[in-house]
N, C-alpha and C positions, 0 to 999 in steps of 0.2 A: 694129310688125306681122312676122311671119315669112313668109317669102314661100313659096310653093310648092316652090320647088326646093329650100330649105333644109329644109323639113318632112318633103319626101321623103327629104331626105339624113339626117337624122336618125332616121328609121324604119328605112333599110339599115343605117346605124350600128347601129343596136339589134339588127339580123339578124345583122348581124357579131360581135357581142358573145354572141348566141347560139351562133353556130357554133363561136367559138373562146373558150370560157369559162377557159380557161388562159391567155390575154392578157389582161394587165393595159391598162386603156383607155388609158393614156400611150404604152405600147408598141405597140397598135394604132395609134393618130394617127401615132406617129413612122412606121411601117410606111406606111402610107397617106400621109403626104408622101413618100418614097422613092418609092413606085410614081407619085404624081404627077408628080413630078420626072420620073423614068423617063419617061413616058408625054408630057407636056407641053412640058419643058424649064424649066421655072417653079418657084419654090419654094411651099410652102404657102401661105406668106404672099401670093403673087399669084394663085395660081390663081383662076381664076374658079369659082362655086358650080356652074354645070353640067358643067363640066370635072372639078372634084371627085365631083360626082354619078356620072360614067363611071366614074372611078375606084373607086368603092364598087361600082355593078352587078358591075363586071368580079371584084373582090377578091370578093365574095360567090359569084358563080359559079365561081371558084377552089376556095374552101373549100368549097362545096356538092357540086363535082365529088371533092374528096379525100375527103369524107364519104363521098361512096357508094363510091369505090373500097374505101378502110377496111371497108366493112360488106360488101360484098364478097368481097373478102379473108378476112375473119373469117367469113364463111358457108362458104367452101371449106374450110377450116379444121376447121370442125365435122363436115363432111362425114365 
């Protein structure tokens, strides 16, 4: 049975895929592994699900901010 944390992580992972459609899934997982290691000092193999979930949330926030900044920049160029 899948845990609530794992289910939540998969949902956020799907959101990350939507926020970065040009990134292949393997690339995204590799990037998340680097972020997880940077934040926890542990490899993706050893990171706890809750820690990985925190990495996912942080990356989602960063991508959403970039998307918003890009939209705002594009709107300024249209004026």
